[in-house]
GUROKE-472438 format. One record per residue (C-alpha): z, x, y; residue number from 1. Coordinates in pm, 1 decimal. Layout:
N
Z / X / Y / NUM
...
END
This chain:
251
9485.2 / 2970.1 / -12747.2 / 1
9274.0 / 3287.2 / -12662.4 / 2
8896.2 / 3284.4 / -12615.7 / 3
8666.1 / 3563.6 / -12532.5 / 4
8300.3 / 3498.7 / -12582.8 / 5
8044.9 / 3793.5 / -12619.4 / 6
7701.2 / 3869.6 / -12598.4 / 7
7412.4 / 3706.6 / -12417.2 / 8
7431.3 / 3278.4 / -12384.8 / 9
7637.1 / 3051.2 / -12231.7 / 10
8034.1 / 3100.3 / -12195.3 / 11
8066.5 / 2678.2 / -12129.2 / 12
8034.0 / 2530.8 / -12478.0 / 13
8291.6 / 2720.6 / -12623.5 / 14
8501.5 / 2661.1 / -12315.6 / 15
8497.5 / 2304.1 / -12368.4 / 16
8549.7 / 2308.8 / -12774.5 / 17
8861.6 / 2480.9 / -12669.1 / 18
8976.6 / 2254.2 / -12446.8 / 19
8939.8 / 1960.7 / -12672.0 / 20
9074.1 / 2112.8 / -12953.7 / 21
9370.2 / 2268.5 / -12754.8 / 22
9482.6 / 1830.3 / -12731.4 / 23
9587.9 / 1878.2 / -13091.2 / 24
9536.8 / 2155.4 / -13226.7 / 25
9651.7 / 2524.7 / -13144.2 / 26
9556.4 / 2917.3 / -13259.4 / 27
9833.2 / 3158.2 / -13310.7 / 28
9509.0 / 3434.3 / -13320.0 / 29
9288.1 / 3466.6 / -13041.8 / 30
8915.4 / 3417.4 / -13142.6 / 31
8589.5 / 3630.0 / -13004.2 / 32
8289.3 / 3443.3 / -13005.0 / 33
8022.7 / 3657.0 / -13093.5 / 34
7675.5 / 3527.2 / -12964.9 / 35
7353.1 / 3683.7 / -13218.5 / 36
7027.1 / 3754.2 / -13129.9 / 37
6954.1 / 3693.6 / -13504.1 / 38
7200.6 / 3632.6 / -13792.7 / 39
7174.5 / 3503.2 / -14091.5 / 40
7342.0 / 3172.4 / -14050.4 / 41
7367.8 / 2941.7 / -13765.3 / 42
7741.2 / 2975.5 / -13751.5 / 43
8032.9 / 3191.4 / -13952.3 / 44
8389.5 / 3298.2 / -13894.6 / 45
8604.9 / 3561.5 / -14012.6 / 46
8918.5 / 3585.2 / -14005.4 / 47
9138.6 / 3922.8 / -13942.5 / 48
9499.4 / 4041.0 / -13944.5 / 49
9509.1 / 4004.8 / -13519.0 / 50
9207.5 / 3804.1 / -13478.2 / 51
8943.4 / 3523.9 / -13538.5 / 52
8594.2 / 3580.2 / -13503.1 / 53
8299.5 / 3305.9 / -13401.2 / 54
7947.3 / 3416.8 / -13495.5 / 55
7690.6 / 3204.5 / -13360.7 / 56
7332.5 / 3265.6 / -13321.6 / 57
7233.9 / 3279.0 / -12990.0 / 58
6982.7 / 2911.4 / -13029.4 / 59
7245.2 / 2751.5 / -13210.6 / 60
7474.9 / 2873.7 / -12910.0 / 61
7215.2 / 2709.1 / -12613.2 / 62
7166.2 / 2358.5 / -12849.9 / 63
7302.3 / 2001.2 / -12784.7 / 64
7531.5 / 2077.4 / -13085.8 / 65
7721.1 / 2412.2 / -12970.7 / 66
8049.7 / 2260.7 / -12829.5 / 67
8033.0 / 2062.1 / -13219.1 / 68
7986.7 / 2405.3 / -13401.2 / 69
8254.7 / 2574.1 / -13208.2 / 70
8526.6 / 2285.5 / -13282.1 / 71
8409.8 / 2277.9 / -13645.8 / 72
8467.1 / 2686.9 / -13648.3 / 73
8826.9 / 2632.9 / -13474.3 / 74
8895.8 / 2406.5 / -13714.4 / 75
8798.3 / 2618.4 / -14001.4 / 76
9074.2 / 2916.4 / -13825.4 / 77
9342.1 / 2640.3 / -13809.8 / 78
9310.1 / 2550.1 / -14146.4 / 79
9318.8 / 2949.4 / -14228.2 / 80
9610.6 / 2991.3 / -14034.8 / 81
9805.9 / 2704.6 / -14155.2 / 82
9763.9 / 2877.1 / -14529.1 / 83
9543.5 / 2533.6 / -14647.3 / 84
9475.7 / 2576.2 / -14998.8 / 85
9059.2 / 2471.5 / -14921.0 / 86
9066.4 / 2800.6 / -14752.0 / 87
9304.7 / 3032.1 / -14922.0 / 88
9146.0 / 2971.1 / -15288.8 / 89
8937.5 / 3242.1 / -15362.9 / 90
8579.6 / 3093.4 / -15496.2 / 91
8501.5 / 3341.6 / -15704.6 / 92
8813.0 / 3280.7 / -15928.3 / 93
8772.7 / 2912.7 / -15970.5 / 94
8421.2 / 2996.6 / -16069.7 / 95
8551.3 / 3228.8 / -16308.7 / 96
8796.3 / 2991.5 / -16422.2 / 97
8487.7 / 2703.5 / -16433.8 / 98
8242.1 / 2905.9 / -16610.8 / 99
8408.7 / 3149.6 / -16822.4 / 100
8153.0 / 3189.8 / -17131.4 / 101
7860.1 / 3086.3 / -16986.1 / 102
7567.9 / 3220.8 / -16854.0 / 103
7453.4 / 3055.9 / -16500.2 / 104
7086.7 / 3175.0 / -16309.8 / 105
7128.4 / 3284.2 / -15967.4 / 106
7031.4 / 2977.1 / -15829.7 / 107
7318.5 / 2773.8 / -15980.1 / 108
7539.5 / 2991.5 / -15894.4 / 109
7449.5 / 3007.9 / -15527.2 / 110
7491.1 / 2637.0 / -15537.4 / 111
7854.5 / 2679.9 / -15651.9 / 112
7926.7 / 2856.0 / -15374.2 / 113
7780.3 / 2568.7 / -15147.4 / 114
8006.1 / 2295.0 / -15354.4 / 115
8320.6 / 2506.0 / -15246.6 / 116
8204.8 / 2501.0 / -14859.2 / 117
8158.8 / 2190.9 / -14902.1 / 118
8527.0 / 2100.3 / -14986.1 / 119
8621.2 / 2335.3 / -14729.7 / 120
8471.7 / 2167.0 / -14501.2 / 121
8534.4 / 1833.5 / -14541.8 / 122
8965.2 / 1972.9 / -14460.2 / 123
8779.5 / 2155.5 / -14143.2 / 124
8612.4 / 1831.6 / -14041.2 / 125
8911.8 / 1607.0 / -14122.6 / 126
9010.1 / 1771.4 / -13789.6 / 127
8702.3 / 1858.9 / -13613.3 / 128
8647.0 / 1454.5 / -13596.5 / 129
9026.0 / 1379.3 / -13517.6 / 130
8996.5 / 1556.1 / -13167.9 / 131
8602.2 / 1481.0 / -13104.9 / 132
8283.8 / 1257.3 / -13106.5 / 133
8101.0 / 1159.0 / -13407.3 / 134
7788.3 / 1028.5 / -13263.3 / 135
7618.5 / 1399.4 / -13254.4 / 136
7720.9 / 1494.4 / -13637.8 / 137
7579.8 / 1173.6 / -13782.8 / 138
7271.0 / 1256.3 / -13611.8 / 139
7294.6 / 1593.7 / -13679.6 / 140
7337.3 / 1521.8 / -14069.8 / 141
7080.0 / 1285.7 / -14066.3 / 142
6796.3 / 1529.3 / -13914.0 / 143
6925.4 / 1812.0 / -14170.7 / 144
6827.6 / 1551.4 / -14455.4 / 145
6536.6 / 1436.9 / -14323.5 / 146
6408.6 / 1838.9 / -14253.2 / 147
6497.2 / 1891.0 / -14621.8 / 148
6361.2 / 1603.9 / -14791.9 / 149
6005.9 / 1710.8 / -14590.3 / 150
6026.4 / 2024.6 / -14725.9 / 151
6066.5 / 1971.6 / -15065.6 / 152
5868.0 / 2141.7 / -15312.8 / 153
5521.0 / 2009.0 / -15416.1 / 154
5215.0 / 2021.6 / -15648.1 / 155
4988.7 / 2274.5 / -15493.6 / 156
4590.6 / 2325.3 / -15528.6 / 157
4528.1 / 2597.3 / -15791.8 / 158
4511.4 / 2953.6 / -15613.5 / 159
4760.9 / 2824.6 / -15313.8 / 160
5054.1 / 2991.1 / -15244.5 / 161
5352.4 / 2937.7 / -14995.4 / 162
5467.4 / 3158.7 / -14805.9 / 163
5861.3 / 3033.2 / -14755.6 / 164
6063.4 / 2893.5 / -14969.9 / 165
6077.6 / 2521.4 / -14997.4 / 166
6389.1 / 2361.7 / -15030.2 / 167
6547.4 / 2336.0 / -15368.0 / 168
6564.2 / 1932.3 / -15424.4 / 169
6938.0 / 2009.7 / -15618.9 / 170
7123.3 / 2153.2 / -15338.5 / 171
6940.8 / 1897.9 / -15097.0 / 172
7104.0 / 1604.7 / -15303.5 / 173
7440.5 / 1777.0 / -15335.6 / 174
7425.5 / 1818.3 / -14931.8 / 175
7350.9 / 1468.4 / -14926.3 / 176
7655.7 / 1398.6 / -15092.0 / 177
7820.7 / 1598.5 / -14901.6 / 178
7699.3 / 1447.9 / -14541.9 / 179
7793.5 / 1085.1 / -14721.4 / 180
8103.0 / 1165.0 / -14802.0 / 181
8239.8 / 1300.2 / -14481.5 / 182
8064.1 / 1065.1 / -14243.4 / 183
8206.2 / 750.8 / -14464.1 / 184
8571.9 / 896.5 / -14547.1 / 185
8627.3 / 904.9 / -14132.7 / 186
8413.4 / 523.5 / -14168.6 / 187
8141.0 / 649.5 / -13918.2 / 188
7841.9 / 450.2 / -14103.9 / 189
7685.5 / 158.7 / -14128.1 / 190
7592.2 / -6.9 / -14468.2 / 191
7222.6 / 0.1 / -14317.6 / 192
7246.4 / 331.9 / -14199.1 / 193
6914.2 / 483.9 / -14268.6 / 194
7086.7 / 815.8 / -14410.3 / 195
7188.5 / 620.7 / -14725.2 / 196
6759.4 / 585.1 / -14762.3 / 197
6695.7 / 926.6 / -14729.6 / 198
7014.4 / 1028.8 / -14920.1 / 199
6836.2 / 818.5 / -15217.4 / 200
6510.9 / 975.0 / -15190.1 / 201
6732.9 / 1332.7 / -15208.0 / 202
6847.3 / 1225.1 / -15537.9 / 203
6528.1 / 1080.9 / -15687.6 / 204
6413.1 / 1434.8 / -15589.7 / 205
6724.7 / 1582.2 / -15856.3 / 206
6783.4 / 1341.4 / -16091.4 / 207
6983.9 / 1583.1 / -16255.8 / 208
7280.5 / 1524.1 / -16031.3 / 209
7492.0 / 1216.9 / -15977.7 / 210
7501.4 / 1168.4 / -15612.6 / 211
7712.3 / 887.8 / -15600.9 / 212
7968.0 / 1123.1 / -15826.2 / 213
7971.8 / 1417.7 / -15601.8 / 214
8007.2 / 1164.7 / -15284.9 / 215
8299.2 / 1045.9 / -15464.2 / 216
8471.5 / 1387.7 / -15527.8 / 217
8389.3 / 1521.7 / -15175.6 / 218
8514.9 / 1212.8 / -14987.9 / 219
8785.0 / 1150.5 / -15236.5 / 220
8976.5 / 1493.3 / -15177.7 / 221
9347.9 / 1399.5 / -15105.0 / 222
9501.1 / 1561.8 / -14776.9 / 223
9747.9 / 1676.9 / -14932.7 / 224
9644.8 / 1896.3 / -15203.0 / 225
9859.7 / 2200.2 / -15361.1 / 226
9712.3 / 2503.2 / -15478.8 / 227
9724.3 / 2354.1 / -15785.7 / 228
9543.7 / 2086.2 / -15749.2 / 229
9307.5 / 2190.7 / -15487.7 / 230
9218.0 / 2487.2 / -15750.8 / 231
9143.2 / 2213.3 / -16045.7 / 232
8949.3 / 1991.8 / -15793.0 / 233
8723.9 / 2283.5 / -15697.7 / 234
8687.4 / 2393.0 / -16085.1 / 235
8600.7 / 2061.6 / -16184.1 / 236
8332.0 / 2041.1 / -15903.7 / 237
8158.6 / 2354.7 / -16060.4 / 238
8167.4 / 2259.5 / -16422.9 / 239
8016.2 / 1884.3 / -16343.7 / 240
7750.6 / 2078.6 / -16162.6 / 241
7686.6 / 2307.3 / -16424.9 / 242
7857.2 / 2271.0 / -16764.2 / 243
7774.4 / 1915.9 / -16775.3 / 244
7406.6 / 1977.6 / -16679.3 / 245
7296.0 / 2248.5 / -16949.2 / 246
7493.9 / 2612.1 / -16866.8 / 247
7406.5 / 2838.4 / -17147.1 / 248
7730.1 / 2945.3 / -17365.0 / 249
7693.1 / 3336.1 / -17323.7 / 250
7641.9 / 3544.1 / -17624.4 / 251
END
């Protein structure tokens, strides 16, 4: 697996991630790691005809999770090269199929893309967790969920204006369902783990979200879904979120 790190930041986490990944998998195309000073996201991968790109913020590249984040993106690249349905299915096409004839507010449409990303992440992290330790991932999910719950909207005094957006309770509940699903799928949680309590708080803040149902959708995704089966699963998840919860028929 050919790897080249570009930009300021340490190269060691990516080299260690490569060495760990290569114990079970390989990539046919070379990988360029671009360490960004201020990207819009923590990490994201790009796929091209002759290479992959792993974009990562400088902060993330220097964090304790850098190796695990790199492993996660390498797993996405492997799924893409293997033409796994989760990584070849057009999200826009699935949304068109699932939401045809309906008007959906932009916020919910953005959440549908997040649901699709979670389904891709399930399959990527099946690989990640087969080669890497899981302790940091469990702590990461717990920390992220706790932070989102703490940042949920609360009533403010008259005349008070919030300068930064609060975490949306509905997507926080969806994210909690995904975290539980992935960790349960790999038997990483005890019954008394604190993340269950956090998930219940998230569910209470978003009564329109069936957290258990979404957890089952993510957790029970079939390892061997073909393209048609994956499309049905994605369309069903989108419909469950939007249509069954008040999507409005178009005029």
